[in-house]
C-alpha positions as CSV (number, residue, x, y, z in Angstrom):
1,M,328.0,12.3,133.3
2,T,328.0,15.4,131.0
3,D,329.0,15.5,127.4
4,S,332.8,15.1,126.8
5,P,334.7,18.3,126.2
6,A,336.8,18.4,123.1
7,P,340.4,17.3,123.9
8,R,342.9,20.1,123.8
9,A,345.7,20.1,121.2
10,A,347.9,22.2,119.1
11,T,346.4,24.6,116.6
12,T,348.5,23.3,113.7
13,D,349.2,19.9,112.3
14,E,352.7,20.9,111.3
15,P,355.5,20.0,113.7
16,P,356.5,23.2,115.6
17,A,360.0,24.5,115.4
18,G,360.4,23.6,119.0
19,V,361.6,25.5,122.1
20,P,364.6,27.8,121.2
21,S,367.9,26.2,122.0
22,E,369.7,27.5,125.0
23,P,373.4,27.7,125.9
24,R,374.4,26.8,129.4
25,P,374.9,30.1,131.4
26,P,378.6,30.7,131.7
27,G,380.0,30.4,135.1
28,V,377.0,28.6,136.6
29,P,378.4,25.5,138.5
30,G,376.6,22.2,138.9
31,S,372.9,21.6,138.8
32,I,370.4,24.1,137.5
33,E,367.4,22.3,139.0
34,P,364.8,24.6,140.5
35,A,365.3,25.2,144.2
36,P,363.2,23.1,146.7
37,G,360.0,24.9,147.5
38,E,360.0,27.1,144.5
39,P,356.3,27.8,143.8
40,S,354.7,26.0,140.9
41,P,351.0,25.6,140.0
42,P,349.7,22.1,140.9
43,I,349.6,19.6,138.0
44,I,346.8,17.3,139.3
45,P,343.3,18.7,140.0
46,D,342.1,18.1,143.5
47,G,340.1,14.9,143.9
48,L,340.7,13.7,140.3
49,D,340.0,10.1,139.5
50,A,341.5,9.4,136.0
51,T,344.2,7.4,134.3
52,L,347.1,8.2,131.9
53,L,348.6,5.6,129.7
54,L,352.1,6.4,128.4
55,V,353.2,4.7,125.1
56,R,356.6,5.4,123.7
57,H,356.7,5.4,119.9
58,G,357.8,2.4,117.9
59,E,361.2,1.9,116.3
60,S,362.1,4.7,113.9
61,E,364.6,4.5,111.0
62,W,367.1,6.5,113.1
63,V,366.7,4.2,116.1
64,A,367.5,1.3,113.8
65,E,370.6,3.1,112.6
66,G,371.7,4.2,116.1
67,R,371.2,7.9,115.5
68,F,370.3,10.6,118.1
69,Q,366.8,11.9,117.4
70,G,365.7,14.8,119.6
71,H,363.6,17.0,117.3
72,G,364.8,15.1,114.3
73,N,361.8,13.7,112.3
74,P,362.5,10.2,111.0
75,E,359.6,7.9,110.1
76,L,358.8,4.6,111.7
77,S,360.7,1.5,110.5
78,E,358.7,-1.5,109.4
79,L,359.5,-3.1,112.8
80,G,358.1,0.1,114.5
81,R,354.8,-0.2,112.6
82,R,354.5,-3.8,113.7
83,Q,355.2,-2.8,117.3
84,A,352.4,-0.2,117.0
85,H,349.9,-2.8,115.7
86,L,350.7,-5.2,118.5
87,T,350.3,-2.4,121.0
88,A,346.8,-1.6,119.7
89,R,345.9,-5.3,119.9
90,R,347.0,-5.5,123.5
91,L,345.0,-2.4,124.4
92,A,341.9,-3.7,122.6
93,H,342.1,-6.8,124.8
94,R,343.5,-5.1,127.9
95,H,341.3,-7.1,130.3
96,R,342.6,-10.5,129.2
97,A,345.0,-12.1,131.6
98,P,347.3,-10.6,132.7
99,A,344.9,-7.6,132.6
100,L,346.2,-4.1,132.2
101,P,345.2,-1.7,135.0
102,L,343.1,0.4,132.6
103,P,339.4,1.5,132.7
104,A,336.7,-0.5,130.8
105,T,335.7,2.5,128.8
106,A,337.3,3.7,125.5
107,P,340.0,6.3,125.9
108,H,339.0,9.9,125.8
109,A,341.7,10.7,123.3
110,I,345.1,9.8,122.0
111,I,347.4,12.8,122.5
112,H,350.8,12.6,120.7
113,S,354.0,14.4,120.0
114,P,353.8,15.9,116.5
115,L,357.1,14.3,115.5
116,R,356.5,11.6,112.8
117,R,357.6,8.6,114.8
118,A,355.1,9.4,117.5
119,A,352.3,10.7,115.2
120,Q,352.5,7.5,113.1
121,T,352.5,5.3,116.1
122,A,349.4,7.1,117.5
123,A,347.6,6.9,114.1
124,L,348.3,3.1,113.8
125,I,347.1,2.6,117.4
126,R,344.0,4.8,116.9
127,D,343.0,3.1,113.6
128,D,343.3,-0.4,115.0
129,L,341.5,0.5,118.3
130,E,338.7,2.1,116.4
131,R,338.1,-1.0,114.3
132,Q,338.3,-3.3,117.3
133,L,336.3,-1.2,119.7
134,A,333.8,0.1,117.1
135,T,334.1,3.7,118.4
136,S,335.7,6.9,117.4
137,I,338.9,8.1,119.2
138,P,340.4,11.5,118.4
139,A,344.2,11.5,117.9
140,L,345.6,15.0,118.4
141,P,349.1,16.5,118.3
142,E,350.6,18.2,121.4
143,P,353.9,20.1,121.1
144,G,354.5,19.7,124.9
145,L,355.2,16.0,124.2
146,M,358.0,16.6,121.7
147,E,361.3,14.9,122.6
148,I,364.1,16.8,124.3
149,G,365.8,18.8,121.7
150,Q,369.3,17.5,121.0
151,G,370.6,20.4,118.9
152,E,373.8,19.6,116.9
153,W,373.6,15.9,117.9
154,E,370.3,15.3,116.0
155,G,370.8,12.8,113.1
156,L,374.3,11.9,114.1
157,L,375.5,8.4,115.1
158,G,376.6,7.8,118.7
159,A,380.2,7.2,117.6
160,E,380.2,10.6,115.8
161,I,379.0,12.4,118.9
162,T,381.5,10.6,121.1
163,E,384.3,11.6,118.8
164,R,383.3,15.3,118.6
165,W,381.7,16.0,122.0
166,G,382.8,13.1,124.2
167,E,383.2,15.0,127.4
168,V,379.8,16.8,127.0
169,L,378.1,13.5,126.2
170,S,379.6,11.8,129.3
171,A,378.6,14.8,131.4
172,W,375.0,14.6,130.0
173,R,374.8,10.9,130.9
174,L,376.2,11.4,134.4
175,D,374.4,14.6,135.4
176,P,371.9,15.9,132.8
177,L,371.2,19.0,134.8
178,S,374.8,20.2,134.4
179,A,375.2,19.5,130.6
180,W,373.2,19.1,127.5
181,A,373.6,18.9,123.7
182,P,375.0,22.1,122.0
183,G,372.0,24.0,120.7
184,G,369.7,21.6,122.6
185,E,367.3,21.9,125.5
186,S,368.0,21.8,129.2
187,L,365.9,19.6,131.4
188,P,364.2,22.5,133.3
189,T,363.1,24.0,129.9
190,V,361.5,20.7,129.0
191,D,360.1,20.3,132.5
192,A,358.2,23.6,132.1
193,R,356.5,22.7,128.8
194,V,355.7,19.2,130.1
195,R,354.0,20.6,133.2
196,A,352.0,23.0,131.1
197,M,350.9,20.1,128.9
198,L,350.0,17.9,131.9
199,R,347.9,20.6,133.5
200,S,345.9,21.0,130.3
201,Q,345.3,17.3,129.7
202,L,344.4,16.6,133.3
203,A,342.0,19.6,133.3
204,D,340.3,18.0,130.3
205,L,339.9,14.7,132.2
206,A,338.6,16.5,135.3
207,E,335.7,17.9,133.3
208,L,334.6,14.4,132.3
209,A,333.7,13.1,135.8
210,P,332.8,14.5,139.2
211,P,335.7,14.7,141.8
212,G,336.8,11.4,143.1
213,T,337.2,10.3,146.7
214,T,340.2,9.2,148.8
215,N,337.8,6.8,150.6
216,R,338.8,4.1,148.1
217,S,341.3,1.6,149.3
218,Q,344.9,2.7,148.4
219,V,346.1,-0.9,148.8
220,L,345.9,-3.2,145.8
221,G,344.2,-6.6,146.3
222,Y,341.1,-5.3,148.1
223,H,338.1,-5.7,145.8
224,E,338.0,-2.3,144.2
225,L,335.0,-0.7,142.5
226,P,334.8,-1.2,138.7
227,S,337.2,1.3,137.1
228,D,335.3,3.5,134.6
229,E,337.0,6.8,135.1
230,P,338.2,8.8,132.1
231,W,341.6,8.1,130.6
232,T,343.9,9.4,127.9
233,I,346.7,7.8,125.9
234,L,349.9,9.8,125.6
235,V,352.2,8.8,122.8
236,G,355.7,10.3,123.1
237,H,359.4,9.7,123.6
238,D,361.8,8.3,126.1
239,G,363.3,11.5,127.3
240,V,360.1,13.5,127.6
241,F,358.3,10.6,129.3
242,K,361.0,10.4,131.9
243,I,360.1,14.0,132.8
244,V,356.4,13.4,132.6
245,L,356.7,10.6,135.2
246,L,359.0,12.6,137.5
247,A,356.5,15.5,137.4
248,L,353.5,13.3,138.1
249,L,355.2,11.5,140.9
250,D,356.7,14.7,142.3
251,L,360.3,13.4,142.0
252,P,363.3,15.7,141.3
253,L,364.8,16.1,137.8
254,S,368.1,14.7,139.2
255,R,366.3,11.2,139.0
256,F,366.1,11.6,135.2
257,W,368.0,8.4,134.3
258,T,366.0,6.3,136.8
259,L,363.0,5.5,134.6
260,P,363.5,3.7,131.2
261,F,360.9,3.6,128.5
262,A,361.2,0.8,125.9
263,L,359.9,1.2,122.3
264,C,356.1,0.8,122.5
265,G,356.3,0.0,126.2
266,L,353.2,0.6,128.3
267,T,353.2,2.7,131.5
268,V,350.1,3.4,133.5
269,V,349.7,6.2,136.0
270,E,346.4,6.0,138.0
271,L,345.1,9.1,139.8
272,R,342.9,8.5,142.9
273,G,341.5,11.4,144.7
274,G,344.1,13.6,143.0
275,R,347.0,11.5,144.1
276,P,349.2,9.6,141.6
277,R,350.2,5.9,141.8
278,L,352.3,4.1,139.3
279,R,350.3,0.9,138.4
280,L,352.5,-0.4,135.5
281,H,355.8,0.6,134.1
282,N,357.4,-0.2,130.8
283,A,355.5,-3.4,130.0
284,T,356.5,-5.0,126.8
285,D,355.1,-8.5,127.0
286,H,352.8,-7.7,124.0
287,L,355.9,-7.5,121.8
288,A,357.2,-10.9,122.7
289,S,356.3,-12.4,119.3
290,L,358.6,-9.9,117.6
291,E,361.5,-10.9,119.9
292,D,360.8,-14.6,119.1
293,E,360.9,-13.8,115.4
294,A,364.2,-12.0,115.8
295,A,365.7,-14.9,117.7
296,W,364.5,-17.3,115.1
297,A,366.1,-15.2,112.3
298,R,369.4,-15.0,114.2
299,D,369.4,-18.8,114.6
300,A,368.6,-19.3,110.9
301,E,371.4,-16.9,109.9
302,R,373.9,-18.7,112.0
303,G,372.7,-22.0,110.5
304,R,373.3,-20.6,106.9
305,S,376.7,-19.2,107.7
306,G,377.9,-22.3,109.4
307,A,378.7,-20.4,112.6
308,L,379.0,-22.3,115.8
C-alpha cells in the first residue's frame, strides 16, 4: 500500500458564510427535484472498497432549548460533550460485541462540518481515539458538511416559527422540495455541495488502496475476508446527513424525511466494488448510560416533589 495522501479539507478554519440564500422561483409549482436521468458525475469511484462512518454531532445548547439551528453556531451542551466521549469510547472498542461493521485499522481522517457543534464533537472524538488507539488522526473542516441553511428561522424556537411562518413550516415538513425557510437553502442546492464533498472524500479513499472486487460475497453471514480497507469518519448534522445517505444510496430527494439521525448516532455505509450497502443506521446503544441517568434523575425529582 502506498503512503496515505493528505485528506482534503477547507482552506480556512473559520466557518464559511455558507451558500447564498435563495428564494423559491415565483410561479414554479410543486417539486424542484432534478429530472430523472439528468446527467451527474458519479459519486463512488469504480471498484472502490472503503467505509464511511457518519456521526451526528452531540446535543448543542440550541437543541437543548428547542431552537432551529441551520447555519447558526451554538456550542455543545455538557450533555453533548458526554455523548461525544461515549461515542469515542464505542469506536475505540468497536469490535467488542455487538461489533460495529468497521475496519480494524484506524480511520484515515475525521472530516467535520465547520460549525461549532460538529467541530467540537469531532475534536472530542479525535482526542479520545488518539489516546486509546495511540495513533494520530487528522480532524479537518469541510464546508460541504454544513447543515441546511434555515435562514430567518435560525436561533428561533419552534413555537415562534409556527406562529410567524406556520404554513411554510408545514409545507417544509410535508414536501421539503416545494418549500423551505425564508432566506434558507433548498434541498437541490444542498445536494449539489454534498455530492461535490462526497466525490472529493471518496477520491481520497480510492488513492489509499487498489480497486476492490465484486467477487466478495454480497450476502452477510458468509465468512468474509478481514476488513482492512480505508475508512473515514464524517461528523455532521441531521439534515445534511439525510442528503448524504440519499446520494450514496441513489435515492430521490423526495425521500428526505425517511432517514432519521439521532444525536451522536452511528451510521455505517460500506462500499464494495464501488457499490454502497447500508450496514448500520442510527445506532445509539453506546449512549444508553446517559438515558439511564436521565431516567434516574426524573424518578428522583418525582420522589422529591411528592408526585405520583
